[in-house]
ChimeraX commands (.cxc) that place a marker at each C-alpha (Angstrom):
marker #1 position 0.00,0.00,0.00 radius 0.5
marker #1 position 1.26,3.50,-0.78 radius 0.5
marker #1 position 2.56,5.70,2.03 radius 0.5
marker #1 position -0.24,7.73,3.49 radius 0.5
marker #1 position -0.27,10.50,6.04 radius 0.5
marker #1 position -2.57,13.18,7.33 radius 0.5
marker #1 position -1.44,16.34,5.60 radius 0.5
marker #1 position -3.33,19.29,6.90 radius 0.5
marker #1 position -3.43,22.04,9.48 radius 0.5
marker #1 position -4.83,20.64,12.72 radius 0.5
marker #1 position -8.56,20.08,12.97 radius 0.5
marker #1 position -8.46,22.59,15.81 radius 0.5
marker #1 position -7.00,25.21,13.49 radius 0.5
marker #1 position -9.65,24.62,10.85 radius 0.5
marker #1 position -12.37,24.64,13.54 radius 0.5
marker #1 position -11.25,28.03,14.82 radius 0.5
marker #1 position -11.16,29.44,11.30 radius 0.5
marker #1 position -14.65,28.01,10.70 radius 0.5
marker #1 position -15.84,29.57,13.95 radius 0.5
marker #1 position -14.60,32.99,12.90 radius 0.5
marker #1 position -16.29,32.63,9.52 radius 0.5
marker #1 position -19.57,31.62,11.20 radius 0.5
marker #1 position -19.41,34.57,13.60 radius 0.5
marker #1 position -18.73,37.13,10.87 radius 0.5
marker #1 position -20.74,35.82,7.91 radius 0.5
marker #1 position -24.37,35.00,8.56 radius 0.5
marker #1 position -25.19,34.08,4.99 radius 0.5
marker #1 position -24.56,30.35,4.45 radius 0.5
marker #1 position -24.42,30.82,0.67 radius 0.5
marker #1 position -21.24,32.83,1.26 radius 0.5
marker #1 position -19.94,31.20,4.45 radius 0.5
marker #1 position -20.00,27.59,3.22 radius 0.5
marker #1 position -17.80,28.11,0.14 radius 0.5
marker #1 position -15.55,30.46,2.12 radius 0.5
marker #1 position -15.15,27.84,4.87 radius 0.5
marker #1 position -14.23,25.21,2.28 radius 0.5
marker #1 position -11.67,27.50,0.63 radius 0.5
marker #1 position -10.30,28.47,4.06 radius 0.5
marker #1 position -9.10,24.90,4.45 radius 0.5
marker #1 position -6.82,25.24,1.45 radius 0.5
marker #1 position -5.60,28.67,2.51 radius 0.5
marker #1 position -4.97,27.47,6.07 radius 0.5
marker #1 position -2.89,24.55,4.85 radius 0.5
marker #1 position -0.69,26.88,2.81 radius 0.5
marker #1 position 0.70,28.45,6.01 radius 0.5
marker #1 position 3.61,26.53,7.56 radius 0.5
marker #1 position 2.14,24.44,10.38 radius 0.5
marker #1 position 2.44,21.30,12.46 radius 0.5
marker #1 position -0.20,18.57,12.51 radius 0.5
marker #1 position -0.59,14.99,13.73 radius 0.5
marker #1 position 0.90,13.60,10.54 radius 0.5
marker #1 position 4.09,15.65,10.77 radius 0.5
marker #1 position 6.92,13.13,11.12 radius 0.5
marker #1 position 4.25,10.45,10.63 radius 0.5
marker #1 position 6.80,7.82,9.65 radius 0.5
marker #1 position 8.07,7.83,13.23 radius 0.5
marker #1 position 4.58,7.38,14.75 radius 0.5
marker #1 position 2.29,4.38,14.89 radius 0.5
marker #1 position -1.08,4.62,13.20 radius 0.5
marker #1 position -2.68,4.19,16.64 radius 0.5
marker #1 position -0.80,7.22,17.96 radius 0.5
marker #1 position -1.87,9.32,14.98 radius 0.5
marker #1 position -5.50,8.22,15.48 radius 0.5
marker #1 position -5.36,9.18,19.19 radius 0.5
marker #1 position -3.79,12.54,18.40 radius 0.5
marker #1 position -6.34,13.20,15.65 radius 0.5
marker #1 position -9.28,12.36,17.95 radius 0.5
marker #1 position -7.92,14.66,20.66 radius 0.5
marker #1 position -7.43,17.35,18.02 radius 0.5
marker #1 position -11.03,17.08,16.77 radius 0.5
marker #1 position -12.44,17.19,20.30 radius 0.5
marker #1 position -10.19,20.12,21.24 radius 0.5
marker #1 position -11.23,21.98,18.10 radius 0.5
marker #1 position -14.93,21.71,18.86 radius 0.5
marker #1 position -14.39,22.56,22.54 radius 0.5
marker #1 position -12.32,25.68,21.77 radius 0.5
marker #1 position -14.82,26.74,19.11 radius 0.5
marker #1 position -17.65,26.43,21.60 radius 0.5
marker #1 position -15.67,28.46,24.14 radius 0.5
marker #1 position -14.96,31.17,21.56 radius 0.5
marker #1 position -18.64,31.39,20.71 radius 0.5
marker #1 position -19.71,31.34,24.35 radius 0.5
marker #1 position -17.13,33.88,25.56 radius 0.5
marker #1 position -16.47,36.16,22.60 radius 0.5
marker #1 position -19.23,35.71,20.02 radius 0.5
marker #1 position -22.43,34.78,21.92 radius 0.5
marker #1 position -24.65,36.07,19.12 radius 0.5
marker #1 position -23.54,33.17,16.90 radius 0.5
marker #1 position -25.96,30.30,16.36 radius 0.5
marker #1 position -24.21,27.15,17.59 radius 0.5
marker #1 position -25.75,24.84,14.96 radius 0.5
marker #1 position -24.81,27.23,12.18 radius 0.5
marker #1 position -21.27,27.41,13.58 radius 0.5
marker #1 position -21.11,23.60,13.67 radius 0.5
marker #1 position -22.07,23.46,9.97 radius 0.5
marker #1 position -19.39,25.99,9.04 radius 0.5
marker #1 position -16.76,24.28,11.21 radius 0.5
marker #1 position -17.42,20.90,9.60 radius 0.5
marker #1 position -17.27,22.54,6.18 radius 0.5
marker #1 position -13.91,24.11,7.05 radius 0.5
marker #1 position -12.63,20.65,8.05 radius 0.5
marker #1 position -14.34,18.79,5.18 radius 0.5
marker #1 position -11.23,17.97,3.18 radius 0.5
marker #1 position -9.78,16.23,6.25 radius 0.5
marker #1 position -12.96,14.26,6.80 radius 0.5
marker #1 position -12.83,13.20,3.15 radius 0.5
marker #1 position -9.17,12.18,3.46 radius 0.5
marker #1 position -9.70,10.04,6.59 radius 0.5
marker #1 position -11.31,7.01,4.85 radius 0.5
marker #1 position -8.23,6.68,2.63 radius 0.5
marker #1 position -5.73,7.27,5.40 radius 0.5
marker #1 position -7.27,5.02,8.04 radius 0.5
marker #1 position -8.98,2.34,5.95 radius 0.5
marker #1 position -7.39,2.48,2.49 radius 0.5
marker #1 position -10.72,3.18,0.77 radius 0.5
marker #1 position -9.45,4.07,-2.68 radius 0.5
marker #1 position -12.13,6.51,-3.91 radius 0.5
marker #1 position -11.02,8.88,-1.12 radius 0.5
marker #1 position -7.39,8.87,-2.24 radius 0.5
marker #1 position -8.17,11.75,-4.61 radius 0.5
marker #1 position -8.78,14.03,-1.61 radius 0.5
marker #1 position -5.46,13.02,-0.09 radius 0.5
marker #1 position -3.63,13.77,-3.35 radius 0.5
marker #1 position -5.45,17.09,-3.65 radius 0.5
marker #1 position -4.41,18.14,-0.12 radius 0.5
marker #1 position -0.79,17.18,-0.75 radius 0.5
marker #1 position -0.66,19.91,-3.42 radius 0.5
marker #1 position -0.95,22.76,-0.91 radius 0.5
marker #1 position 0.13,21.34,2.45 radius 0.5
marker #1 position 3.03,23.21,4.03 radius 0.5
marker #1 position 4.31,21.45,7.12 radius 0.5
marker #1 position 6.71,22.73,9.73 radius 0.5
marker #1 position 7.99,20.59,12.62 radius 0.5
marker #1 position 7.20,21.34,16.25 radius 0.5
marker #1 position 7.63,23.60,18.07 radius 0.5
marker #1 position 7.71,26.25,15.31 radius 0.5
marker #1 position 4.87,24.70,13.34 radius 0.5
marker #1 position 2.67,24.85,16.43 radius 0.5
marker #1 position 3.79,28.36,17.38 radius 0.5
marker #1 position 3.17,29.61,13.84 radius 0.5
marker #1 position -0.30,28.09,13.74 radius 0.5
marker #1 position -1.29,29.41,17.19 radius 0.5
marker #1 position -0.04,32.91,16.31 radius 0.5
marker #1 position -2.02,33.00,13.05 radius 0.5
marker #1 position -5.19,31.72,14.73 radius 0.5
marker #1 position -4.87,34.13,17.67 radius 0.5
marker #1 position -4.47,37.02,15.25 radius 0.5
marker #1 position -7.51,35.87,13.28 radius 0.5
marker #1 position -9.67,35.66,16.42 radius 0.5
marker #1 position -8.42,39.04,17.64 radius 0.5
marker #1 position -9.23,40.66,14.29 radius 0.5
marker #1 position -12.68,39.04,14.30 radius 0.5
marker #1 position -13.37,40.43,17.76 radius 0.5
marker #1 position -12.13,43.93,16.87 radius 0.5
marker #1 position -13.93,44.15,13.54 radius 0.5
marker link #1:1,2 radius 0.2
marker link #1:2,3 radius 0.2
marker link #1:3,4 radius 0.2
marker link #1:4,5 radius 0.2
marker link #1:5,6 radius 0.2
marker link #1:6,7 radius 0.2
marker link #1:7,8 radius 0.2
marker link #1:8,9 radius 0.2
marker link #1:9,10 radius 0.2
marker link #1:10,11 radius 0.2
marker link #1:11,12 radius 0.2
marker link #1:12,13 radius 0.2
marker link #1:13,14 radius 0.2
marker link #1:14,15 radius 0.2
marker link #1:15,16 radius 0.2
marker link #1:16,17 radius 0.2
marker link #1:17,18 radius 0.2
marker link #1:18,19 radius 0.2
marker link #1:19,20 radius 0.2
marker link #1:20,21 radius 0.2
marker link #1:21,22 radius 0.2
marker link #1:22,23 radius 0.2
marker link #1:23,24 radius 0.2
marker link #1:24,25 radius 0.2
marker link #1:25,26 radius 0.2
marker link #1:26,27 radius 0.2
marker link #1:27,28 radius 0.2
marker link #1:28,29 radius 0.2
marker link #1:29,30 radius 0.2
marker link #1:30,31 radius 0.2
marker link #1:31,32 radius 0.2
marker link #1:32,33 radius 0.2
marker link #1:33,34 radius 0.2
marker link #1:34,35 radius 0.2
marker link #1:35,36 radius 0.2
marker link #1:36,37 radius 0.2
marker link #1:37,38 radius 0.2
marker link #1:38,39 radius 0.2
marker link #1:39,40 radius 0.2
marker link #1:40,41 radius 0.2
marker link #1:41,42 radius 0.2
marker link #1:42,43 radius 0.2
marker link #1:43,44 radius 0.2
marker link #1:44,45 radius 0.2
marker link #1:45,46 radius 0.2
marker link #1:46,47 radius 0.2
marker link #1:47,48 radius 0.2
marker link #1:48,49 radius 0.2
marker link #1:49,50 radius 0.2
marker link #1:50,51 radius 0.2
marker link #1:51,52 radius 0.2
marker link #1:52,53 radius 0.2
marker link #1:53,54 radius 0.2
marker link #1:54,55 radius 0.2
marker link #1:55,56 radius 0.2
marker link #1:56,57 radius 0.2
marker link #1:57,58 radius 0.2
marker link #1:58,59 radius 0.2
marker link #1:59,60 radius 0.2
marker link #1:60,61 radius 0.2
marker link #1:61,62 radius 0.2
marker link #1:62,63 radius 0.2
marker link #1:63,64 radius 0.2
marker link #1:64,65 radius 0.2
marker link #1:65,66 radius 0.2
marker link #1:66,67 radius 0.2
marker link #1:67,68 radius 0.2
marker link #1:68,69 radius 0.2
marker link #1:69,70 radius 0.2
marker link #1:70,71 radius 0.2
marker link #1:71,72 radius 0.2
marker link #1:72,73 radius 0.2
marker link #1:73,74 radius 0.2
marker link #1:74,75 radius 0.2
marker link #1:75,76 radius 0.2
marker link #1:76,77 radius 0.2
marker link #1:77,78 radius 0.2
marker link #1:78,79 radius 0.2
marker link #1:79,80 radius 0.2
marker link #1:80,81 radius 0.2
marker link #1:81,82 radius 0.2
marker link #1:82,83 radius 0.2
marker link #1:83,84 radius 0.2
marker link #1:84,85 radius 0.2
marker link #1:85,86 radius 0.2
marker link #1:86,87 radius 0.2
marker link #1:87,88 radius 0.2
marker link #1:88,89 radius 0.2
marker link #1:89,90 radius 0.2
marker link #1:90,91 radius 0.2
marker link #1:91,92 radius 0.2
marker link #1:92,93 radius 0.2
marker link #1:93,94 radius 0.2
marker link #1:94,95 radius 0.2
marker link #1:95,96 radius 0.2
marker link #1:96,97 radius 0.2
marker link #1:97,98 radius 0.2
marker link #1:98,99 radius 0.2
marker link #1:99,100 radius 0.2
marker link #1:100,101 radius 0.2
marker link #1:101,102 radius 0.2
marker link #1:102,103 radius 0.2
marker link #1:103,104 radius 0.2
marker link #1:104,105 radius 0.2
marker link #1:105,106 radius 0.2
marker link #1:106,107 radius 0.2
marker link #1:107,108 radius 0.2
marker link #1:108,109 radius 0.2
marker link #1:109,110 radius 0.2
marker link #1:110,111 radius 0.2
marker link #1:111,112 radius 0.2
marker link #1:112,113 radius 0.2
marker link #1:113,114 radius 0.2
marker link #1:114,115 radius 0.2
marker link #1:115,116 radius 0.2
marker link #1:116,117 radius 0.2
marker link #1:117,118 radius 0.2
marker link #1:118,119 radius 0.2
marker link #1:119,120 radius 0.2
marker link #1:120,121 radius 0.2
marker link #1:121,122 radius 0.2
marker link #1:122,123 radius 0.2
marker link #1:123,124 radius 0.2
marker link #1:124,125 radius 0.2
marker link #1:125,126 radius 0.2
marker link #1:126,127 radius 0.2
marker link #1:127,128 radius 0.2
marker link #1:128,129 radius 0.2
marker link #1:129,130 radius 0.2
marker link #1:130,131 radius 0.2
marker link #1:131,132 radius 0.2
marker link #1:132,133 radius 0.2
marker link #1:133,134 radius 0.2
marker link #1:134,135 radius 0.2
marker link #1:135,136 radius 0.2
marker link #1:136,137 radius 0.2
marker link #1:137,138 radius 0.2
marker link #1:138,139 radius 0.2
marker link #1:139,140 radius 0.2
marker link #1:140,141 radius 0.2
marker link #1:141,142 radius 0.2
marker link #1:142,143 radius 0.2
marker link #1:143,144 radius 0.2
marker link #1:144,145 radius 0.2
marker link #1:145,146 radius 0.2
marker link #1:146,147 radius 0.2
marker link #1:147,148 radius 0.2
marker link #1:148,149 radius 0.2
marker link #1:149,150 radius 0.2
marker link #1:150,151 radius 0.2
marker link #1:151,152 radius 0.2
marker link #1:152,153 radius 0.2
marker link #1:153,154 radius 0.2
marker link #1:154,155 radius 0.2
view
């Protein structure tokens, strides 16, 4: 089987971007495509994710890290909405968050189970993924996301 690896900004990163989009854009006809495109743009920035240095990790470790990442992403998004953007509809935000993560969800069946029709999403993501090892890949991602949230709160 060909080498596979998760190649994307963390799910938490995409969730926070999706949260900001949901808080600032109330029109789903605009927010949904923007959330999808934000995934590609987010992956262009140098970042760390669970698959960074994936050859040195077991698949079980990557699965655990990915599950923690997904849970953390939804928890932080909820906290952002609750604390900073309480006017945001939580179900609408969930839709936009999932849309911002959609390419990862579509890559997972190939990565974890080898389901070939989903390989196309993996190959697509490889075209724009820009990884950076920890700690700088994490620091870079956190700085970008913090700036995005700050700008969303100010404007």
